[in-house]
C-alpha positions in Angstrom: 88.2 95.1 84.0 89.5 94.5 87.5 91.6 91.5 88.3 91.3 89.9 91.8 88.6 92.3 93.0 87.9 93.1 96.7 84.9 95.3 97.4 84.0 97.3 100.5 81.4 99.9 101.4 82.5 103.2 102.9 79.7 104.7 105.0 81.3 108.1 105.2 81.5 108.7 101.4 78.5 106.5 100.4 80.6 104.6 97.8 81.6 101.0 97.3 85.3 100.8 96.5 86.6 97.9 94.4 90.4 97.3 94.7 92.2 95.1 92.2 95.6 93.8 91.2 97.8 96.2 89.3 97.1 99.1 91.7 93.6 99.8 90.3 90.6 101.1 92.3 87.2 102.1 91.1 84.0 103.2 93.0 80.3 102.9 92.7 77.1 104.0 94.6 75.0 101.2 93.2 77.4 98.3 92.4 76.4 98.6 88.7 77.9 101.8 87.4 81.6 102.2 88.3 83.7 105.4 87.9 86.8 107.1 89.1 89.4 104.5 87.8 92.6 105.5 89.6 95.5 104.0 91.6 95.4 103.3 95.3 99.2 103.9 95.8 101.5 106.6 94.4 102.6 104.4 91.5 101.2 103.8 88.0 99.2 100.7 87.3 100.7 98.2 84.8 98.0 98.9 82.3 98.7 102.6 82.2 102.5 102.7 82.4 105.7 100.7 81.8 107.4 102.6 84.6 109.1 100.7 87.4 107.2 100.9 90.7 108.5 102.2 93.9 106.9 101.7 97.3 109.4 104.0 99.1 106.6 105.4 101.3 106.2 102.0 103.1 109.1 101.1 105.4 108.1 97.4 105.5 108.1 97.2 101.7 111.5 99.0 101.4 113.1 96.6 103.9 111.7 93.5 102.1 112.7 94.8 98.7 116.2 95.5 99.8 116.5 92.0 101.4 115.4 90.5 98.1 117.8 92.1 95.7 116.0 95.1 94.3 118.2 97.8 93.0 119.9 100.2 95.4 117.2 102.8 95.1 114.8 100.0 96.2 112.6 100.2 93.1 111.4 97.3 91.0 114.0 97.9 88.3 115.9 94.7 89.3 113.1 92.2 88.5 111.9 90.5 85.4 109.0 92.8 84.7 107.0 95.6 86.3 105.6 94.2 89.5 102.5 95.8 90.9 100.3 95.1 94.0 98.5 91.8 93.6 95.2 90.4 94.9 94.3 93.1 97.4 91.8 92.3 100.2 90.3 95.1 102.2 88.5 94.8 105.5 87.1 97.2 108.1 87.7 96.5 111.8 86.3 99.1 114.2 86.9 102.4 112.5 90.0 101.3 110.6 90.3 100.0 107.0 93.1 97.4 106.4 94.2 96.8 102.9 96.3 93.7 102.4 98.2 93.2 99.2 100.9 90.9 97.8 104.1 91.7 96.0 106.1 89.2 94.0 109.6 89.5 92.8 108.9 87.7 89.6 106.2 85.4 88.2 106.6 81.9 89.5 109.6 82.6 91.7 107.8 82.2 95.1 109.7 85.2 96.4 106.6 87.0 97.5 105.2 88.9 100.5 101.9 90.0 101.8 101.8 93.5 103.4 99.1 95.5 105.1 98.4 99.3 105.1 95.7 101.0 107.0 93.6 104.2 107.2 90.7 105.7 109.1 89.5 107.6 106.1 89.1 105.4 103.0 88.0 108.2 100.6 91.1 110.3 101.5 93.5 107.4 101.4 92.4 106.6 97.8 92.3 110.2 96.7 95.5 111.3 98.3 97.3 107.9 98.2 97.9 108.3 101.9 98.0 105.0 103.7 99.8 104.1 106.9 102.2 101.2 106.8 100.9 98.4 109.1 103.8 96.0 108.2 104.8 92.8 106.6 102.3 90.0 107.3 104.1 87.0 105.8 106.6 86.2 103.1 107.9 83.3 101.1 111.6 83.8 100.7 111.9 81.3 97.8 115.5 80.4 98.2 117.3 78.6 100.9 120.6 76.7 101.0 120.9 73.0 101.7 121.8 69.7 100.4 119.5 68.5 97.6 119.3 65.7 95.1 119.4 66.7 91.5 117.0 65.3 88.8 119.8 62.8 87.9 120.0 61.6 91.5 123.4 63.3 92.4 123.8 65.2 95.6 124.2 68.9 95.2 125.3 71.0 98.1 124.1 74.6 98.7 121.9 74.7 95.6 119.3 77.4 95.8 115.8 76.0 95.3 112.3 77.3 95.8 109.8 76.7 98.5 106.5 75.2 97.6 104.6 78.0 99.3 104.0 81.4 97.8 102.7 84.4 99.8 100.2 85.7 97.4 96.4 86.1 97.3 95.7 87.3 100.8 92.2 86.5 102.2 91.3 88.1 105.5 88.5 86.6 107.7 87.1 88.4 110.7 85.3 86.6 113.4 84.2 87.3 117.0 87.4 85.8 118.1 89.7 87.9 116.0 91.2 88.4 112.5 92.6 85.5 110.5 94.3 85.3 107.2 93.9 82.4 104.9 
């Protein structure tokens, strides 16, 4: 019951960790029997709570949330519904684990962003919800001003409209030449 799973093996703990949308993580030693359902951030998952989510521990998320009209306390109370981390993708480069995830202001709005957090100790990060903010990777702002043509063919100035792109579903590829996101 994990949506958008991303699985990685942690040599130190001997567990495979499966991260999913809605702030859910589980672990397994054999990829068959999964246990330890919990959250990977200090917020409830959508399936367990109707509470609003706050990512106040990550400066990059706070800055993005404030710029996109979240409430003054920078929680998700100003959006259409509870928004949780979407489509996580986790990779290990050297001795560091990088967890990429998306946040979206509302479904279909294309006001989304992909962020990255990191840790050198995956088991502790999951257990203690202790990730280091690695920053904003990319965002789709959704709105911009300009002169557009309405469906009726009339010119409309400064009408907000949405970009075609949407910064969701990160996919990280590592090669000998570096790290790329698709």
